[in-house]
N, C-alpha and C positions, 0 to 999 in steps of 0.2 A: 588706574581708576579709569571706569567709562563709564558713561553719561547715557544715558536713556530715557531719553524722551518721548512721550506716549502721544501719540500725535492723528490714532486714526479713527474719531470721531463724525461724526456727518455734520453735528452744530444746526441740527433742524430747528432748532428755536433762536436761532438767529435769524431766518430764511427772512428777506431777499438777501441780505447781507453774503450768508458764507453758500449760498448755492451753488456759486461757483469759484467757490477760494475758502481755504480751512480756515479757521477762527484763528489759529494762530500764527495768519499770516494780516490780520487786520491791525491795523495802525489805532497804538492810543495815544496821544495828544505825541504824534509825530512821529512817532517809531513803531515798529512792528512787535506785536507779544514776542514770537519769536525772536527776535533779534535782542530783545531788552534782558531775556535767557541766556541765551547764549555769550551777549558781551558777559556778564555776570558772571558765567560759568570759565570762561577764558583767563577769568583773574585764580582761578585754584590752581597751581602748578600741578597737581598731581594727577588732574585731567589728563588725559593721550589720547583719548577720541571720544565724540558724541556721536553717536547713533539717534535719529531719529527715526521712529517706526509710523508708519501711517498705510493709509487702503488704496486699492487699487483706481479710485476716482480722482485724488488729490497727488499720485505719484508724482505726476509730471508738474504738478505746483512745486514743490520741495524739491524738486532738482534742480530746478529752474531756482527757487532760493539760494541752494547752494551750491551753484556754479557760479551766481553772480558774489555771494559774499565773499570777502577780504578774510579769508580762516589762519588764526593762530590754531586751532588745534584743527586735525583731521575730520571729518565730515561722512557717516555713511547713511545715507536715507534707505530703508529697508521696506517693501510692499509687504505687505501679509497675505495682498489678494481677495481682501472683501471688498463686498462692494453696498452693502446697505446695513443700517441698526439689526434687519434681521440676522442677516448670517457673521457679524462683527465676531472679533476674537475678542475682545472683554480687556481692560487694563492688563489683568493681569497674564490674560490668555498671549498678548503682544509683549510680553517682557519677558515670555517663559520663548514665544519666538524669536524673539532677537538674542536671546542668549543660547538659545539650541544653534538658530542660521549660524551664528557669529561665534560659535564656541565658547563665549564667554569664562574665563576663568578668573575673577579680578573682583577687587569692590568695584560696588555701581552707588554712581546716584543716580536716582529716578523722580522723575519727573514731568507733570501737567505742562501745555505747553498755554494755557489761556487765560492764563493768571497777567494782572495786572499788580505789580508787585513794586516797592519803593525803598529795600534793603538789600546788603549782599549778599549772594549764596557762599561765599568766602568765611564769611562769620557764622554758618551753619557750617562749615565742612570744620573751621577749626574747633567747634563743638562735637564732633563728631570724635577727632582725634582725642582732645581734652577726656571724652567720656571711655572712648574704645571700647566703642558698641555703638547698635545697630539707632538709630533716632530718625525722629520726626519732627517736622517744625509748625507750628499755629500759633491759637491764642486764646485769652481769657473770654470767654462768653457766658455772659448771666442771663440772658434771653432762651428760654426754653423753644420759644418757637421757633427760634433761629439754628439751635442746636438740632434739632429730629433732623433736619436737612443735613446735618457734617456726620462726619464720622467723631466722636465722642469720646475722650478717654478720662481719665481718671489718674491722678498722678501722685505719686507720695512726696513727702519733703526735699526730698533729694531727685526731684525730678522724671522719676523709675516711672513709667506705666504701670499701674496696678490692676486696671482692667479698658478694654479698648469697645466699643462696637460702632458700627456702621447704622444711622438714623436711628437711634434709638425710641421708642417713643414716648420714654420719660427715662431721661435722661441720667444719670446717676456723678455724672462730671462735671466739668464746666470749661474741657479742654480741645478748644474745637482743629482738627487738625488739618492742616492744610497739604497738598496734594503732593509735597516733597519727600523725599527718604534718601538715607544714606545707608547702604547695608554692606556688613563687614563680606570677604567671599566668603568665608561659612554659612552663612545665612542666605545668598544666593543659590546655595546645593539643597535649600529643604523645599526651594518652591514646585519641585517637583512630588517631595511626602504632602504639602500644604494642598497640591493638586490634585491629589491620588485619593486625601481624606473625601473626594468631591464637596470640596469650598469656592468660596464663590470666582469664577475669571473677571467680574466685571470690575466691581468698587477697589482700586488700589489701595486704598486706607483695612479692607479685608485683609491681606496679609500679616502689616505688624499686629493688629488686631489677635491673628494667629499666633503670631511669634512670640510676643510678649507672655503667654502663657508657661512659656519651656526657656526662656533665656532672655537675660537683661534688654530692652529696648529704654529710650531715654527721649523725652520731648522740651524740645528748645521752643521757648515765647520770641516770634522776631520783635523786632521794634522795627513799627514803619509799619504800609499797609498793604496788602496782601486780596486781591477782590477778581475774585470769579464772572468772567465776562459771560455770565449766564442766558441775556436776555438783549434785545433791541435798548430796554431802558438801560442799564446796564455800560454798555457801548456809548449811550448816549450821553448819560449823566458825567460818563470821564471823559466824556472827548468836548467837555459845556454847552451841550446840543440842550441840554433840557434840566 
């Protein structure tokens, strides 16, 4: 299994914190968000390479991080050569870029790098193995205002996704999808078809929303916290500054 970490955003909502530093390298409670994720991924024996996709602006930041880190798993940093929000590839675009550039033909873990979380990714991997199917993770949320800003899934009694929408105006379900996914080898090959149909290259949750229409995709409810560092207020709150 390969872990593909998407970190090609520009973090403009967090300026000035992220003007010269990527959001993934911000520290929360004394630890970089990216180290938090990679530390957890290193506990999954099946992962034999971590691929981090970034942009031209922050490429050297991540090269420096990877060089200094004591690695249990090889880390490859890819530059997608974009320079701004205007020409960025989007999350699915960067995922395809990594798959094509490195000729990856394997099952994959896909994750965002700007989340603070308090659970272990191995639990997610174990869930994937038990279901033997593509999986997402998330939480039950009943506040519709919050759901309107998320990817929202409707689940059956066996945790299989019936329907999934990205930022719906009127949410049909109450399962908010977090930006962590595991795809079987066969499903990585369908990304070309997904893109050929003109689907979104941006929101990573759009792919499982498309995938669940023609194959089984399951949703694990995580135990603990999973918080997107979207604003300076979020960052200050988690660091006890507000």
